[in-house]
C-alpha positions in Angstrom: -36.0 -6.0 113.8 -34.9 -6.4 117.4 -31.7 -4.4 117.0 -33.4 -0.9 117.2 -35.3 -2.0 120.2 -32.2 -3.3 121.9 -30.2 -0.2 121.1 -32.7 2.1 122.6 -32.7 0.1 125.8 -36.4 0.1 126.0 -36.6 -3.7 126.2 -34.4 -6.2 128.1 -32.1 -8.1 125.9 -32.7 -11.4 127.6 -36.5 -11.1 127.1 -36.2 -10.2 123.5 -33.8 -13.1 122.8 -36.0 -15.6 124.7 -39.1 -14.4 122.8 -37.3 -14.8 119.5 -36.1 -18.3 120.4 -39.5 -19.4 121.4 -41.1 -17.9 118.3 -38.6 -19.7 116.1 -39.3 -23.0 117.8 -43.0 -22.5 117.4 -42.7 -21.8 113.7 -40.9 -25.2 113.3 -44.2 -26.9 114.2 -45.5 -25.9 110.8 -46.2 -28.8 108.3 -44.1 -26.8 105.9 -41.0 -27.1 108.0 -38.8 -30.2 108.1 -40.3 -31.5 111.3 -43.8 -31.0 110.2 -43.1 -32.6 106.8 -41.7 -35.7 108.6 -44.7 -36.0 110.8 -47.1 -35.8 107.9 -45.0 -38.2 105.8 -44.9 -40.8 108.6 -48.6 -40.7 109.6 -50.0 -44.2 109.2 -53.5 -45.4 109.5 -55.1 -42.0 109.3 -57.1 -40.0 106.7 -54.3 -37.9 105.3 -56.5 -35.0 104.1 -58.2 -34.8 107.5 -54.9 -35.1 109.4 -53.3 -32.4 107.2 -56.3 -30.0 107.9 -55.9 -30.7 111.7 -52.2 -30.0 111.5 -52.7 -26.8 109.5 -55.4 -25.6 112.0 -53.1 -26.4 115.0 -50.2 -24.6 113.2 -52.2 -21.5 112.5 -53.2 -21.3 116.1 -49.7 -21.8 117.5 -48.1 -19.5 115.0 -50.6 -16.7 115.8 -50.8 -17.1 119.5 -47.4 -18.5 120.5 -45.2 -15.5 119.8 -47.8 -13.2 121.4 -47.8 -15.3 124.6 -44.0 -15.4 124.6 -43.8 -11.7 124.3 -46.4 -11.1 127.0 -44.6 -13.4 129.4 -41.0 -12.6 128.7 -40.8 -9.1 127.3 -43.7 -7.1 128.6 -43.1 -7.5 132.3 -39.6 -6.1 131.9 -40.8 -3.1 130.0 -42.6 -1.6 133.0 
């Protein structure tokens, strides 16, 4: 998806690459990723259902807001 934007020169390459790297890292927080599965599997002394719901809520917030924040900080300023 980034290639057409980079080819037109409308966005700086460094900003796009940094935003994509941050977005990829944020997605790894998900309990469906390897890291998230390990955290859930190793949780001791907690109500697993409640803990799972908290992790899902956190993940949804991070996945929704993180890439937007990265784009706003890294890409948007270079576009103007």
